[in-house]
N, C-alpha and C positions, 0 to 999 in steps of 0.2 A: 599491413595489408592495404593493399587497393580497394576502395567503395564497391562493393557489391552490388551489383542490379537490383537490388530489393529496396536499396537506400535510394534511389534516384525515382523520382518522383512518377508518377504515371502521367503521360502525355496526354492518354484522351479525356483524363477528369482535372487535368491541370486549369489553375486558374488565371495563367498566363495566356496569350494571343502568340499566333508566329514570331514575334519580335519580344518574347520573351516579355509582355508589360499587361498588367492588369487590365481586363475589360473597362474598369472603372474609367482608368487611367486610360486607356486606346478611345475611350468616347467623350472624355472629356476632351481629347486630342485633336478627335476632328469638329467638335462646337471649336474650338479656338483657330483650326486652321480657315474654319467657314467665316467665324466672324473677321477673322483678318482679312477678308474679303470686300468687310464696309470697311470706310472711313470714320473714323469717333468724329472728328470735326463736321460731317456730312450729314451723322447718325442725331449730334446736337440740332442742327438745323433744324433737321427733319423731326425731330419732337416740336420744336418750338412750330412749327407750322399745321403739328397736329394739333396743336392745342389753339390754335387761331379758326385749324377748324371746323372745330367746336362751337366756334360762337354762333350767335342767331344771327340769322340772313333776312331774306325779305318774308320768307314765308314757311313753316314747320316741314320735314324734310321726314319722312320714313325713315327706319334704321338702315335700309340698302344704298339709298341714294349718301345718306350720311359718310356708310362707310364707300365709295365711289368717293365724294369730296375729299375725305381726310387722306387716303392711300394715294392719290394722282397729289393733297396738300403736300402731304410729306415727301413723298418726291421730288416733288421739284426744290421744298429746303433743302433735302438732302446735294440737290446737284447745286444749289445754291453753295452751299457749304464746301461740295470737293472744291468748286468755282474758286471762289473766295479763299482756300486755301494754296493754291494752284497760282494764284496773283503773288500771292505773298511771297511762295516760293522763290517765282521769279524775281522779285524785286530785294530777294536775298531775307526775306526779315522773319525764316523760318528757322527751327535748330533742329539738332538731332536727338530724342528723346534718349535718354538708358532706357533700359529693359522697366525697370522698377518704375521710375512716371508714368510707361507705359503700360504697365500692369494697375496703377494708380487711377489713371484714365478712365482704363476700361471698369475699371471697378464704378467708378463716380459716374458713368453714363449708362452701369447695369442700375446704382440704386436710383438715379434719376427717372429710369424709365420704370421701374417698379410702383416709382409712387406717383408722376406724371397720368400714364394712361390711363388705370385705373381711374384718377381723380376727374380726369377730363370725361372721361367716359358717364361719371355718376352728372358732370356739369351741362354734358351736353342735352342728357337725357331731361335735365330742369328745364334748360334753353329753351328746348323743344314744345314743352309743356307751356312757358308761357307764349311763347309763339301760336299755340294751338286756343291758345282763351282768347286773342287779342283777333285772332280770324273767326272767332264764335266755334270753333270746334271743343267740342270737350276732349279735356287732359288723359289721353291714356299709356297703359302698360304695354303699349307696342313695340317697346325700345328693349331689341335684341344687344345686351351688352358684350355678350362673347360674339354677336354676328359682324358689328360693329366692329370690331379688336381682327376678326378671323379674316372676313371680306377684304378692309383696309389693310391688312400685310399683305394679301392677295395681289390687289394690286400695286400696293407698291414695289412688291417683287416685280411683277410682271413691267410697269414702266420703269422700274429700275435696268431690265434688263434689253427695254428696247431700247434705255438709255445708252447702254454699255457697246449695245449692237451698232447704234449709230458712233460713238465714241471709232470704235475698231474699224469702220465706214471711211472714216474722215482721217485715221492713222493709215490705213494701207493708198489712200487718194495721194497721204501727203509724202510718203515714199516716192510717189512719179513725181509728182510736181514738183519736188525739193532738187531735183537735178537742174531743175531751171530759174527757180528762184529762190530767193533767201529765205533759210529757216520760218523766221515768223511770218512773212510775206506766203512763207507757201499752207502755210497752217493754216491762217486766215481763207483763203482764196480755197482750199480744202475742206473746210467747215461752211463757207457760203455756200460750196457748188452741193454740199448735201442737204442741204439747208434749200436751197430752191430745187432741185431733184423731191426732198420729202413732199413741200410745199402743192409742188405742179401734182405727187404722185394723188395728195389727200383733196384736190382740187379737182381730180379726174374722175374719183372713184365715185364724190358725192354728186358732181354736175353729170355722166354721163352714166358708173356702171348701175350708182344708187337710182338713180331716176329713173333709167331704162327699167330697171328689173321692177322697181315699186312699181311705174307706170303702167306697166303689165297685171302686175298681181289686183292693183285699184283700178284697173278697166273692168276687169272681171269681176270685182264687188261691186261696182258701178251700178252693175245692171241690175242688183237686186231691190227691194223696198222694206223701206220701216214698216216695224209694225203697225197696223192702225191705220196706215194709210190708202185711202183709196181712190179711184179719181175722180177728179171735180166732174160734174156735168155742167155747170154754170159755165155762159162763154164769155164772162171775167177773165175765164181762169187758162192760162195756156196748159196745152195737154187734155183740152178737153174734148169733147165731139167736133166742134165750130172751130179747133185752135188750128193754123196754121204748124205748127209744133204738134207731133206726135207724145203720147204717153211716154212709151219707151223711150223716146230719145232725151228725155229731159236730166238721166241721169236720178239717182238715189237724194243727193239733196233736192236738186230742183223738184222730182216728185214732191220731197215733205214740202218744200215749200209753196207750190203751190193749192198742195189742199189742203194746209191748214192755215189757222188765221179764221179771225172772225168773218161772217157772214153778214148781211145786211138786217137782218133780224136780231143778232145776239146782238153788236150795235145797237140796235133802237133801244134793246131791253137795257143795257147801261146808261146811254144816253139820253133817254125818253124823248126823241126827239124821230124821225124818221127820216132812213140812214138810206144811202145805195151800196150796192154790192159792189164791195172792193175791186179794184180789177189789181194781177199781181200776174206778169206777163215773165218767159222765162225760156232761156236759148241753152239743151245740153251741146257738152263740146261732142258726141258721137252725131248730132245734125249735122256737122259740115263735115263733108269728105277731104283731107288737107291733099292725097295723092290729084284732084281732080278741079285743083284752085289753079288760075290761073298766075302766072308768075308776078303781077303786078300786086295778087292779094292774098293775105294769109286770113288764119283761123280767124285770128280776133275780130278782126272786121269782117268776115262772112257773118259768126256768132253776131256783131255788133247790127247788119242788115235784119237779121230774121230779128232780133229785138223789136227792132222798130218796126217791122213790119205787124208785129201782132201789137202794137201800142197803136196803129193805127186801124188792126181790126175792131179790135176794143174799142174805142172814141177815146182812152186816154187822153188824149190830147184838149178835149173839152171837158177835164175834172181841175177841179181847185185845185189839187195837189198833184206833180210828178213827181218821182223820186227815184233818182238813180242811185242802183246799190252796188257796188263792187262788191264781190263773194270771197270767201277764203278760197285755201287750196283747190278742193273737190266740189265749189260752189254751195260752201254752205250760206244760210243767211239767219239773224241774230232772229226769230219768233217775239224776241219781247219787244224789240228796234223795230222791226214793221208793224204786229200789229198795235204797236200805241199811237204810231200816227195814224192807222186806218181807224180806230177808236176816236183820235179827238177830231180828225175832218170825218166825223160821220159817213164814213165810208166814201165822201168825196176826192180820192185819191188813187192814184197808180204806181204802183213800184215792177220795176225794171233790173232786171238782172240778168248774170245767164253764168254757163261754168267755162272756165279756161284750162283746165288742167282735173288731173286724175288723182294728183296726189297728194293728200291729207296734209293740211298744214307744218307740220312739223316738218317733212320730209319737203315739201317747196320750201321753207324757211333756208333748209341748209343746203337744195340742190337747185332750187330755182325760183330768181327772185325778178327775174326778168319780165316772163309771160305777166306777172299782177299788176307790172306798170304799163305795158302795152296793152292791157283789155282793160283796163280803167280807163285808159285815155279812149281807147277806140271805143269803147260801150259811151261815154259819156260824149264824144265829137259828133258820135252816131245821135245821137237823140235830141242833142244841141242845135244841131244844124237843122233838123226835120223842126223840131220848138221856134225856133227861129221864123222859120217860113209864118208862120202862124200871125194873123194878126196882130201889132201888140196888145192891146183892148183884150182878146183873148188867151192869150198865152196862159198855161197853166203856172201857179209858181215853182219854182223848179230846184226841188231840193238834190244832195247829196247825201251817200250817208255807206259808214263800211265800217267793217272791226278788224282788226288784228292787220293779216297780209291784204285782208279788204279795202281796209284805212287805209294804209300805206299804195295799195295799188290807184284809190281813187285821186289820194291827194295827187298823186302823177300827171293828170290832168291838167292842173293848174301851174303854171310858176311860181304862185305864193300864195300869200293873203290877200294881196289885194284884187289879185285874177278871181283869188275863190268870192270873194265880194263884188266881185265885177260882175261875174256871170250866173248867180246863181241866188237865191231867193232864202238859202239858208242850209248847214251844214250841219252832221253831225260825225265827228271820228271817234271811235271806241279802240281803248286798248290797243295807240298807235305805236308799231315799233320804232325802235331811237335811232332804224337806221335810214329813217326816212326822210329826204333831203327835206322838206317844204315843213315837217313838226321840227326838224332841228333850227333851220332859220328863223323862224317863228320865235320860238323855244328861247335860242339864244339873242335875240333882239328885245325881249321882256327887259319893263321897264328897272330902275335902278329899285334895289332892295328887295325885288318878289321872286319867291322862293322856283328852282326847277321844278318843283313836282307841280307849285299851281302857279305857273305864271301871268302874272298881269303887261297885258301890252295894249299902249297906251289908253290904262285908264280903262282897258275892257269897252271899247267903246262898240269893237264889233266883234271881236276874236274873247273869248273868255276860253279858261281851263277849268275842270272841275273834277272832284273827288266823287263828291256828293250834292244831293240839287242846293244844297245852299251856300256851297262856294260860289254861284255865281252872281250869290250877289254879297261876296266879302267884302268885310271893310275895306275901304279905297276905291273902288270901283266906281267910274262916272258916268252915265248915261247910256244905258246901252242901245245904239241906235242899230236900225235895219240894214240889208240883212245878217242875222246874227250867226255866227260859228261857233261850235261850244267842241272841247278836245276833251271829253270823257276817259278821265285814265283815274286806277285808282294807284295809290302811293308803294302799294303792297303787290306792285303787276311787274314780274321782273322780263316780260316782254316791252314792257315802255323802258324798261332802265337797262336791259342786258345791251353789251356793248363790248367789242375788243378791247377798248383805250380803258376796260376796267384793269386790267390786268397789269398797267402799270401809272395808271393815271386816277386820281382820287377826283369821282367824279363831285359836281355843284350838290346834287342832293344829299349826299352826305355827310357835307360840310353843312349842312340847314338843322335845323327840326325837323327829328323822325315823321314821320305819319302816326296819325294814330293807331295804325295797326301794324303796325313795325313795333320792333323791340327797342328799346333805346340805346339799348347795349352794342346794339349791331354798328362795326366802324369797318375802317377798310382798311384792308392786308394788303401788299401787291402779292398777285397770282394767287391767292387764296378767293379772296372776296370775287373773282373772275369768273373761277369753278362752281361758288356756292351760290352765284345768280344762276349761274348756265343748268345748273340739277333743278334749281326751283325752279325752270321753267316746265319740268317733266312732267308737274302737276296743278300746274297753274290755276288752268280753269279748274281743278277737284276741290276748290274749295268754297263756300256757302259765299248768296250773289252779294256783292259790295265790297270782295277783296280777291286778292291777285288777278289772275287774268276770266273772271266771273262775273258775268255783267248781267244785268237781269229787267226785273218790270221796272226799275228807278229809269229807265226811257221814256217810261211819259212824261217823269217831271221836268225832259230835258227837250222832248219836241212841249211841251205848253210854251218855253218859254222862248225857243228859237219859232213857234209861228207867232206866238205874241197876242196869245188865246187868256192870258188872265185869270183861269178857270181853277182855281185849286180847288174845289170842291167833286168836278169833274173829275181829273188828273187821278184825287185818290182814290172814289170809285174805280174804274180803270185800272190802280195799280192793286186794288185789293182783287179784283177780276182777276187780271195778270196771273196775281201772288198765289192764287190757288194753287 
């Protein structure tokens, strides 16, 4: 008797899917199908790079930046693993694995991942706490284990998706080029063309798109004024009623600069002697109409002329010290550096600065490295030309300083160390970016045996590098002649040590003993170290003074040495005042 319909299973409640497979088996099959899109060798490399990404770097990282570093590093590792396997295959050094061995390999990768991923999440948290202690931050519990893993995985998959998209583009182009060239050459040409296109696109987005959009937004923000900043009434300040530069034209940072700083009474209170009112002159970017300029002129030259006119108006060339300060992207000047000079000089000083851009430093760093150099050169040359007209015996001592992009721009006014020595009476360059040509020349010409983080140049005859004031008198340095040039740079400052060469080259500063505020476990790993230091830059200034890119009241001790004042007690009082 044939089987009745009662014996047939109820389709609606059947544990089988449309292909008569149990749901759990279907789900497992989908997982296997998804995993099959990955290369196991690539995953092994990705795990290794993930582990390295957790290792310590220059500064402690919040969990979200660590997640990005881990995701990008793992993606790079995966790509390298696939590349290695492809090269081995082309050389005939690979073999076809049986399904049994493939299954065993996947199980091994899974077990290793289950052990390695949580282990290094915990180790990463521990290393970050050590880094926090080294820079004076209380070890915290803000390490999100799941967040690092989840965000890192998303970043990894996004990078992988982009990489596969580019690979498809290369294959698409290769099909066309292959008609005209031999296969290996066609593939190489296709990869090169796609690489060039991507680089040009990124460069165009940074230099044009981001710059244009950000400049518009920043220009609007530049019209604001920081809390507590009021227009100065002293004629020695730009933006005052007597000034040639209107208060509204100075920009947000310019208004802060001229309104801040000690006055004569505050200086006298700290020094115990009569003081002059310090001169601070400044020209804002909006004070020059670029559309109305003659073709032979440019914005920075016109701004520099405005600054010199302010120097003449305030009698700056009759002061004992005249300092030319190159600002960062949107016109910022470190108040600690400026005020230290004013206190030490008893107010007998003038500081000249100008705003050459609306872009914040991080965006200027990415999109516009040309303007800071033009501005630094234009301002110094304009001031130097006017200064040179003074009788030699009546000239103020000419000083130069700048921080970060300001240091980068300021140094472009000079061909090298000897030019700085020949044309100034002293200089303080703070947190100099690694791509600064003059800094690189001086650092590379350091005396044999001296470290890259604290180079000795001709025994410290004129130029000295320091992380702390004590480094200015480090053992082995000889007599310090005038003029004195100081490069102030922290061992943990990623702005100073970041370089594209970190991708494939181990720098000298990682061959040497580490700085005191750097975890001794920091090491160099191709690609990984580059991304670690890149992400260190994001919050480089958000650490206590004396670490990272945070330079504070210690500036007084450096100026004290540059000016050859030899007044430690006064420097201590000024430091205490600035540190409050």
